[in-house]
C-alpha positions in Angstrom: -0.2 0.2 -0.3 1.7 3.6 -1.0 1.8 6.5 1.0 -1.0 8.5 -0.6 -3.1 5.3 0.3 -2.4 5.0 3.9 -2.6 8.9 4.2 -6.1 9.2 2.4 -7.2 6.0 4.7 -6.3 7.9 7.8 -7.6 10.8 6.5 -11.0 9.0 5.9 -11.0 7.3 9.4 -10.3 10.4 11.1 -13.1 12.6 9.3 -15.8 9.7 10.2 -14.5 9.8 13.6 -14.9 13.2 14.4 -18.4 13.3 12.6 -19.7 10.2 14.5 -19.3 12.2 17.8 -22.3 14.1 18.6 -22.7 16.6 21.2 -25.1 17.3 23.5 -27.0 21.1 23.9 -28.0 22.6 27.2 -30.1 25.6 26.9 -30.7 28.2 29.8 -33.0 30.5 30.7 -31.0 33.5 29.9 -30.9 32.4 26.5 -27.3 31.0 26.5 -26.4 27.5 25.4 -23.8 25.4 26.2 -22.1 22.3 24.4 -21.5 19.3 26.4 -20.5 15.7 25.9 -21.9 13.7 28.9 -24.3 15.5 31.8 -24.7 14.1 35.6 -27.8 15.4 37.8 -26.9 15.7 41.1 -30.0 16.8 43.1 -30.4 20.2 42.1 -27.4 20.7 40.1 -26.3 19.3 36.4 -22.7 19.3 35.5 -22.3 19.5 32.2 -18.8 17.7 31.0 -17.2 20.1 27.9 -14.8 17.2 26.8 -15.4 13.5 26.6 -11.9 12.5 27.2 -11.0 15.5 30.2 -13.0 14.8 33.6 -12.2 18.1 35.0 -13.4 20.2 32.1 -17.2 20.7 33.4 -19.4 23.7 34.5 -22.1 23.5 37.1 -25.4 24.6 36.8 -28.7 25.0 38.9 -30.8 22.0 37.2 -34.2 24.9 37.7 -31.9 27.2 35.5 -32.0 24.9 32.5 -35.0 25.1 29.6 -33.9 21.7 28.0 -31.2 19.2 26.4 -31.3 19.0 22.9 -28.8 16.9 20.2 -26.3 19.2 18.5 -27.2 18.6 14.4 -24.4 20.9 13.4 -22.3 18.9 10.6 -18.3 18.7 11.4 -16.2 21.1 9.7 -14.1 19.3 6.3 -10.4 18.6 7.7 -8.0 20.8 6.3 -6.7 19.5 3.0 -3.0 19.5 3.1 
């Protein structure tokens, strides 16, 4: 397999992996939105994890300040061409 073919395969797999990872969006009562990878509700607080791999990157919000949660369907940008 040539280097060009391997590079193309790696690029394609990277793009597929990036588009497969969807995030959620929390909408707050003040109109702001927060994209997050996952959430955990503990009592009156919801913790929104901003990164799937970094467990220290999160935002705590009062659950009552959230008006809803939805799936982010925005397509991921194409990787830059080299």
